[in-house]
C-alpha positions in Angstrom: -72.0 -31.1 -64.4 -72.2 -30.2 -60.7 -70.2 -33.3 -59.7 -67.4 -32.3 -62.0 -67.2 -28.8 -60.4 -67.2 -30.3 -56.9 -64.5 -32.8 -57.9 -62.4 -30.0 -59.5 -62.9 -27.8 -56.4 -61.8 -30.8 -54.2 -58.6 -31.3 -56.2 -57.8 -27.6 -56.1 -58.2 -27.5 -52.3 -56.1 -30.6 -51.9 -53.4 -29.1 -54.2 -53.3 -25.9 -52.2 -53.2 -27.7 -48.9 -50.5 -30.2 -49.9 -48.4 -27.9 -52.2 -48.4 -24.9 -50.0 -45.8 -25.9 -47.4 -43.8 -22.7 -47.9 -46.5 -20.8 -46.0 -47.1 -23.3 -43.2 -45.5 -22.8 -39.8 -42.5 -25.1 -39.1 -43.8 -26.1 -35.7 -46.9 -25.4 -33.6 -46.5 -22.1 -31.9 -43.6 -21.2 -34.1 -43.5 -18.2 -36.4 -40.8 -19.7 -38.7 -41.8 -20.9 -42.1 -41.0 -24.2 -43.6 -38.9 -23.9 -46.7 -39.7 -26.2 -49.6 -37.9 -26.7 -53.0 -39.4 -28.0 -56.2 -37.5 -31.2 -57.0 -37.3 -30.5 -60.7 -35.6 -27.1 -60.1 -32.5 -28.7 -58.3 -29.4 -28.4 -60.4 -26.8 -30.0 -58.1 -26.3 -31.2 -54.5 -22.9 -31.3 -52.8 -22.0 -32.4 -49.3 -20.5 -29.8 -46.8 -20.1 -32.3 -43.9 -21.9 -35.3 -42.5 -25.0 -33.4 -41.6 -25.3 -30.7 -44.3 -25.6 -30.5 -48.1 -25.5 -27.5 -50.3 -28.2 -27.4 -53.0 -28.0 -25.2 -56.1 -31.4 -24.5 -57.6 -32.4 -22.8 -60.8 -32.5 -19.0 -61.0 -29.4 -18.7 -58.7 -31.1 -19.8 -55.5 -29.2 -21.8 -52.9 -30.3 -23.9 -50.0 -28.6 -25.6 -47.0 -30.1 -29.0 -46.3 -29.7 -30.5 -42.8 -30.0 -34.2 -42.3 -30.6 -36.2 -39.1 -27.7 -36.6 -36.7 -27.5 -40.4 -37.2 -26.4 -39.8 -40.8 -22.8 -40.8 -41.4 -20.6 -40.7 -44.5 -22.3 -37.8 -46.3 -19.0 -35.8 -46.3 -17.4 -38.4 -48.6 -20.6 -39.1 -50.6 -20.9 -39.6 -54.3 -24.1 -39.3 -56.4 -26.3 -37.3 -53.9 -30.0 -37.2 -54.8 -33.4 -36.6 -53.3 -35.6 -39.6 -52.7 -39.2 -38.6 -52.7 -42.4 -39.4 -54.6 -43.7 -35.8 -54.5 -42.6 -32.9 -56.6 -41.7 -30.7 -53.6 -39.0 -31.3 -51.1 -39.5 -29.9 -47.6 -37.5 -30.2 -44.4 -40.2 -32.2 -42.6 -38.3 -35.4 -41.7 -40.2 -37.4 -44.3 -38.0 -36.8 -47.4 -34.8 -38.7 -47.8 -31.4 -37.7 -49.2 -29.7 -40.7 -50.8 -26.0 -41.1 -51.7 -23.3 -43.6 -52.5 -20.8 -44.0 -49.6 -17.6 -45.3 -51.2 -16.9 -47.7 -48.3 -20.4 -48.8 -47.3 -22.5 -48.5 -50.4 -25.9 -46.9 -50.8 -27.2 -44.8 -47.9 -30.3 -42.7 -47.0 -30.7 -40.0 -44.5 -33.9 -38.1 -43.4 -33.9 -34.3 -44.3 -34.8 -32.4 -41.1 -34.4 -28.9 -42.4 -34.0 -26.7 -45.4 -32.7 -23.1 -45.2 -32.5 -20.5 -47.9 -28.9 -19.1 -48.1 -27.2 -16.5 -50.3 -24.3 -18.7 -51.4 -22.0 -21.5 -50.2 -20.1 -19.2 -47.8 -23.4 -18.2 -46.2 -24.3 -21.9 -45.8 -21.0 -22.5 -44.0 -21.5 -19.5 -41.8 -25.0 -20.7 -40.9 -23.6 -24.2 -40.0 -20.9 -22.5 -37.7 -23.5 -20.3 -36.0 -25.6 -23.4 -35.1 -22.6 -25.4 -33.8 -22.6 -25.9 -30.0 -20.0 -23.9 -28.2 -16.9 -25.9 -27.3 
């Protein structure tokens, strides 16, 4: 009976450690939190440009997903989806966004960041605020 309790405790600790990315700092020495999304809660994903996608989640929550700078063709993408074996999607550079590029075919890009936003206009404003000055 003791081994069952110890095993259960071990699984519980592992689940809290792995599943609790919303409370972990984004980078060492940073006070910002990493935002994670449950994959099953995602209702739709639409491209805003080559580096950003807008994600609608259940209960009226919205997120701005930023992919790596090497990603090309997301702006004209079809069938955008998350490629990940886990139930949670975090902006950690390990999760992939896949899509169908009409001219090239299937593509994948690393998700580098996820930000909670109020709506699509707020997502566009956040993109503009992060753009380098011309």
